[in-house]
Every structure is written in C-alpha cells, then in structure tokens.
PLY file of the C-alpha trace (Angstrom):
ply
format ascii 1.0
element vertex 277
property float x
property float y
property float z
element edge 276
property int vertex1
property int vertex2
end_header
-23.48 -48.67 -4.39
-21.22 -45.62 -3.90
-18.26 -47.43 -5.51
-20.37 -48.30 -8.55
-21.46 -44.66 -8.92
-17.86 -43.43 -8.76
-16.74 -46.02 -11.31
-19.58 -44.99 -13.66
-18.71 -41.29 -13.38
-15.01 -41.96 -13.94
-15.78 -44.11 -17.01
-17.99 -41.39 -18.51
-15.33 -38.70 -18.02
-12.54 -40.88 -19.42
-14.73 -41.51 -22.45
-15.25 -37.76 -22.86
-11.49 -37.21 -22.75
-10.96 -39.83 -25.46
-13.63 -38.24 -27.64
-12.06 -34.82 -27.21
-8.64 -36.18 -28.18
-10.09 -37.79 -31.29
-12.21 -34.81 -32.35
-11.17 -33.47 -35.76
-14.13 -31.33 -36.83
-16.18 -28.53 -35.34
-16.05 -24.79 -34.82
-13.52 -23.37 -32.40
-14.57 -21.06 -29.61
-12.98 -17.68 -29.05
-9.80 -17.91 -26.95
-10.12 -15.99 -23.68
-7.76 -15.24 -20.83
-10.43 -15.56 -18.16
-13.71 -17.34 -17.37
-16.32 -16.36 -14.78
-19.26 -18.49 -13.64
-22.00 -17.46 -11.19
-24.66 -19.99 -10.26
-27.31 -21.19 -7.88
-27.28 -24.77 -6.72
-29.77 -27.31 -5.45
-28.70 -30.67 -4.08
-30.00 -33.78 -2.40
-27.87 -34.25 0.72
-27.60 -37.57 2.57
-25.68 -37.96 5.85
-25.23 -41.33 7.59
-23.45 -42.31 10.81
-22.28 -45.80 11.80
-20.93 -47.48 14.92
-19.42 -50.98 14.85
-20.97 -51.52 11.43
-24.49 -50.58 12.58
-26.30 -47.56 11.14
-27.08 -45.06 13.90
-28.88 -42.39 11.91
-29.64 -41.17 8.41
-30.41 -37.65 7.24
-31.64 -36.69 3.79
-33.17 -33.68 2.12
-32.59 -30.61 -0.05
-29.87 -28.01 0.44
-29.62 -24.81 -1.61
-26.82 -22.36 -2.22
-24.99 -19.79 -4.33
-21.53 -20.08 -5.84
-19.03 -18.76 -8.32
-15.82 -19.70 -10.16
-12.98 -17.51 -11.48
-10.27 -18.66 -13.90
-7.36 -16.48 -15.07
-4.67 -17.37 -17.58
-1.28 -16.18 -16.29
1.24 -17.57 -18.84
1.16 -20.04 -21.71
-1.22 -22.79 -20.70
-0.99 -22.02 -16.96
-4.16 -20.90 -15.18
-5.02 -19.83 -11.63
-8.51 -20.90 -10.59
-10.66 -20.29 -7.53
-14.22 -20.54 -6.40
-16.58 -20.63 -3.45
-20.07 -21.56 -2.34
-22.43 -20.82 0.52
-25.24 -23.25 1.31
-28.02 -23.94 3.80
-31.03 -26.17 4.28
-33.14 -28.39 6.53
-33.05 -32.17 6.11
-35.01 -35.02 7.65
-33.42 -36.86 10.60
-34.15 -40.57 11.07
-32.24 -41.89 14.06
-32.34 -42.63 17.76
-32.25 -41.04 21.20
-30.12 -42.78 23.86
-31.74 -43.00 27.31
-29.91 -42.79 30.64
-29.72 -46.60 30.74
-28.15 -46.70 27.23
-31.27 -47.83 25.39
-31.91 -46.53 21.87
-35.36 -45.14 21.11
-36.26 -44.34 17.45
-36.61 -40.61 16.88
-37.52 -38.52 13.81
-36.67 -34.83 13.62
-35.03 -32.15 11.49
-31.35 -31.25 11.13
-30.20 -27.87 9.79
-27.04 -27.19 7.78
-25.26 -23.90 7.07
-21.86 -23.81 5.43
-19.24 -22.48 3.08
-16.75 -24.03 0.66
-13.68 -22.28 -0.81
-11.23 -23.86 -3.29
-8.26 -22.77 -5.37
-5.86 -24.50 -7.75
-3.13 -24.15 -10.35
-3.95 -25.73 -13.72
-2.29 -26.45 -17.05
-4.53 -26.32 -20.12
-3.51 -28.56 -23.02
-5.30 -27.35 -26.14
-6.78 -29.91 -28.54
-8.05 -29.37 -32.10
-10.89 -26.84 -32.53
-10.45 -25.23 -29.09
-11.24 -28.31 -27.07
-8.86 -28.93 -24.18
-7.74 -31.12 -21.29
-6.79 -29.38 -18.05
-5.13 -31.22 -15.14
-4.97 -29.22 -11.90
-3.88 -29.35 -8.27
-4.87 -27.18 -5.32
-6.53 -27.08 -1.92
-9.89 -26.34 -0.40
-11.74 -25.85 2.86
-15.29 -26.82 3.66
-16.87 -25.65 6.94
-20.43 -26.07 8.16
-22.68 -25.99 11.21
-24.90 -29.00 11.80
-27.74 -28.29 14.24
-29.79 -31.29 15.32
-33.46 -31.26 16.31
-34.10 -27.85 14.83
-35.20 -25.95 11.73
-33.07 -23.32 10.03
-36.11 -21.16 9.32
-37.02 -20.45 12.95
-33.67 -21.08 14.72
-35.44 -23.16 17.38
-33.46 -26.00 19.02
-35.62 -28.78 20.41
-35.33 -30.81 23.58
-32.71 -33.15 22.14
-30.97 -30.59 19.93
-27.37 -29.48 19.91
-24.81 -27.92 17.54
-21.79 -29.32 15.76
-19.23 -27.17 13.91
-17.20 -29.01 11.26
-14.22 -28.03 9.12
-12.11 -30.03 6.70
-8.99 -28.81 4.88
-8.05 -30.92 1.86
-5.79 -31.16 -1.16
-7.23 -31.45 -4.66
-6.04 -33.38 -7.71
-8.27 -33.26 -10.75
-8.68 -33.20 -14.50
-11.18 -31.33 -16.65
-12.04 -31.81 -20.32
-14.03 -29.41 -22.52
-15.36 -30.10 -26.02
-16.11 -27.09 -28.21
-19.40 -27.15 -30.14
-19.27 -23.60 -31.53
-17.79 -20.19 -30.77
-19.69 -19.90 -27.47
-21.00 -23.39 -26.69
-19.17 -26.35 -25.21
-19.54 -29.43 -23.06
-17.33 -30.00 -20.04
-16.65 -32.67 -17.43
-14.31 -32.86 -14.45
-13.35 -35.35 -11.77
-11.39 -34.65 -8.58
-9.89 -36.56 -5.70
-9.97 -34.81 -2.32
-7.25 -35.69 0.21
-7.79 -34.27 3.72
-4.94 -32.59 5.61
-6.95 -31.74 8.72
-10.45 -32.42 10.07
-11.83 -30.57 13.08
-15.14 -30.67 14.88
-16.55 -29.00 17.99
-19.76 -29.91 19.83
-21.95 -27.65 21.97
-24.18 -29.66 24.33
-25.22 -26.69 26.47
-28.83 -27.07 25.31
-28.80 -30.42 27.11
-27.01 -29.02 30.18
-23.74 -30.47 28.99
-20.34 -29.00 28.05
-20.24 -26.37 25.32
-16.72 -26.83 23.97
-16.01 -30.47 23.13
-13.27 -30.80 20.50
-13.04 -33.90 18.28
-10.85 -34.99 15.38
-12.82 -37.05 12.84
-10.61 -39.43 10.85
-9.25 -38.60 7.40
-10.71 -40.43 4.38
-10.15 -39.60 0.70
-13.27 -38.55 -1.21
-14.48 -37.68 -4.74
-16.11 -34.87 -6.67
-17.36 -35.03 -10.27
-19.22 -32.52 -12.46
-20.44 -32.45 -16.05
-22.31 -29.72 -17.88
-23.02 -27.45 -20.82
-22.10 -23.80 -21.36
-23.97 -21.71 -23.93
-22.94 -18.14 -23.21
-24.29 -16.53 -21.13
-25.97 -19.60 -19.58
-24.45 -22.61 -17.84
-25.95 -25.79 -16.41
-24.27 -28.78 -14.82
-24.86 -31.78 -12.58
-22.46 -32.84 -9.83
-21.77 -35.68 -7.43
-19.72 -35.43 -4.23
-18.78 -37.64 -1.31
-17.64 -36.81 2.23
-16.29 -39.44 4.59
-14.89 -39.36 8.12
-13.70 -42.38 10.09
-14.50 -42.58 13.80
-12.79 -39.96 15.94
-10.79 -40.70 19.10
-12.67 -39.89 22.33
-12.59 -36.26 23.46
-9.69 -35.50 25.79
-11.84 -34.27 28.69
-14.89 -36.43 27.92
-13.77 -40.01 27.17
-17.31 -41.26 26.52
-17.88 -38.72 23.72
-16.67 -39.38 20.16
-17.87 -38.85 16.58
-18.97 -42.10 14.90
-17.95 -42.96 11.36
-19.81 -40.48 9.15
-20.48 -40.37 5.41
-22.27 -37.97 3.09
-23.40 -38.36 -0.50
-24.45 -35.32 -2.53
-26.13 -35.18 -5.95
-27.05 -31.78 -7.31
-27.68 -29.26 -10.08
-26.00 -25.91 -10.81
-27.69 -23.30 -12.97
-26.35 -19.83 -13.72
-24.39 -17.50 -15.99
-21.02 -17.91 -17.73
-18.89 -15.03 -19.01
0 1
1 2
2 3
3 4
4 5
5 6
6 7
7 8
8 9
9 10
10 11
11 12
12 13
13 14
14 15
15 16
16 17
17 18
18 19
19 20
20 21
21 22
22 23
23 24
24 25
25 26
26 27
27 28
28 29
29 30
30 31
31 32
32 33
33 34
34 35
35 36
36 37
37 38
38 39
39 40
40 41
41 42
42 43
43 44
44 45
45 46
46 47
47 48
48 49
49 50
50 51
51 52
52 53
53 54
54 55
55 56
56 57
57 58
58 59
59 60
60 61
61 62
62 63
63 64
64 65
65 66
66 67
67 68
68 69
69 70
70 71
71 72
72 73
73 74
74 75
75 76
76 77
77 78
78 79
79 80
80 81
81 82
82 83
83 84
84 85
85 86
86 87
87 88
88 89
89 90
90 91
91 92
92 93
93 94
94 95
95 96
96 97
97 98
98 99
99 100
100 101
101 102
102 103
103 104
104 105
105 106
106 107
107 108
108 109
109 110
110 111
111 112
112 113
113 114
114 115
115 116
116 117
117 118
118 119
119 120
120 121
121 122
122 123
123 124
124 125
125 126
126 127
127 128
128 129
129 130
130 131
131 132
132 133
133 134
134 135
135 136
136 137
137 138
138 139
139 140
140 141
141 142
142 143
143 144
144 145
145 146
146 147
147 148
148 149
149 150
150 151
151 152
152 153
153 154
154 155
155 156
156 157
157 158
158 159
159 160
160 161
161 162
162 163
163 164
164 165
165 166
166 167
167 168
168 169
169 170
170 171
171 172
172 173
173 174
174 175
175 176
176 177
177 178
178 179
179 180
180 181
181 182
182 183
183 184
184 185
185 186
186 187
187 188
188 189
189 190
190 191
191 192
192 193
193 194
194 195
195 196
196 197
197 198
198 199
199 200
200 201
201 202
202 203
203 204
204 205
205 206
206 207
207 208
208 209
209 210
210 211
211 212
212 213
213 214
214 215
215 216
216 217
217 218
218 219
219 220
220 221
221 222
222 223
223 224
224 225
225 226
226 227
227 228
228 229
229 230
230 231
231 232
232 233
233 234
234 235
235 236
236 237
237 238
238 239
239 240
240 241
241 242
242 243
243 244
244 245
245 246
246 247
247 248
248 249
249 250
250 251
251 252
252 253
253 254
254 255
255 256
256 257
257 258
258 259
259 260
260 261
261 262
262 263
263 264
264 265
265 266
266 267
267 268
268 269
269 270
270 271
271 272
272 273
273 274
274 275
275 276
C-alpha cells in the first residue's frame, strides 16, 4: 500500500513538471529574492513495529505543530533554503504487554509525541516561461522526538507500563520542486524528496518500571520519502503532505543483550495552513 502511494505521488509531481515545462500562457508573478512561509500543521500519524514479520503494535492519531520556511536568493539561480517545525500530540496505542513468562497480553493505551524537525538545503532554480520554475535541491535535516508510552501529553502522567524513548535521525536530502504561476501572486507548487539517513540514535528510560534509565540503541538506516503539494495566494498558503519514516531492527544494547528496537515504520498524512510573504 505504501509503495502504491509513493508511486502515485511521484507520478502526479512528474506530470506537474511536464505541464510547467509546456506552459506557454499565463501571467508572470513578481520576481523576488526571498520567500517566507509560516504555518500551522495537522497530521494523522501512524507508527507500527514488527518482529520477525509479525506486527507487535500500532499507534495512530492526530499530531499538531507550527513551522516555517525561509528561502534566500544568493546569486543567479542559486538559493539557500531552511525551515523547521515543532510538533506534539497524543495517539492511540494498540499493542501488547509481555509478562514475566514471555506471554503477550493485548493492551490499549495512549502514546505521547513531542518533537522538532530542522532542514536546510542549497537549490538551483531554473526559470520557465511566465515565472514558473523547476528547482532541484540537496541538503540535510535532523528530526528528534520523545515518545512516551502509556501516558498523555496533557497531564504528563506515566502509567504502570509507561516509559520514555528519545529518538534522533540525521539525514541527507535530495529533492525537486516545481511551481506553476497563475497570476502575479498566485501559484501552484509540488515537491518530492528522498531522505537518506546518516545516523540514527535512540535512548530508552525504563526507570518507571524499575529498570535502567540509559539504554542506547542504534535503529537501522532505511531511505524514506517526503512529498508536498499546495497553493499560494499571497498572503495565504495551503498544502497537503505525505511522509514516511522507517527504521530496521537495531542490534541489542551493549549492556542489555535482551533489549533491542524492533523494525519500526511511520506514515504521516497532513495539512499545512498559514501565511506566505
């Protein structure tokens, strides 16, 4: 299902690029040396973990955040771009509790997420007729978040089976964006990116369960995708986005050989709404 979604998004964006290349009529927008976007976001977040091909747990629910993008033209068609987001939310947990004799008992709860994402890149903007353009870019980003199980973000309470995980992934970015001008201050845009992790880190705090508080793990590196498409009508902007996260199973912890992070995947579909300058 995920592969089909990625193929559909890629096909739509390639089609948009072809349309932009072929466009021969329309009003051009005013050329600027910078762009600023500030937005709120709402997303449906799904997190799934697997072991030996069997699903261990699934989490799903809404996450909300704030973000912004900055783009500055530095010379010719060369741009420096950067942006960041903060996000938080409570999602439903549908999984299991393992007993002392290694039996799995179904368990429903709540998992809380708090995090930040920061990205930057260098881009080259190739102008098309009537101020449309194609912009390939390359850069890097970091995404870090705290995942607290058996809790709710609103009251900071950790339940009987709760514990905290701190995640961070550092990744390279290769992407392409296309924009189609509709008038002096209105245009459509779409972008697709590949994310290529350099480093994944994770720490687990089991002190709430009378366990160790500093377990370090290294989830495996898997390439992922991000896609976004939207409409800018100054000063307003709206877009939809789709993102994947994926981590193969980690090696066991050095000091705790029975503890490891199972294969983990996330799928995010969301909406951004804000202001464009």
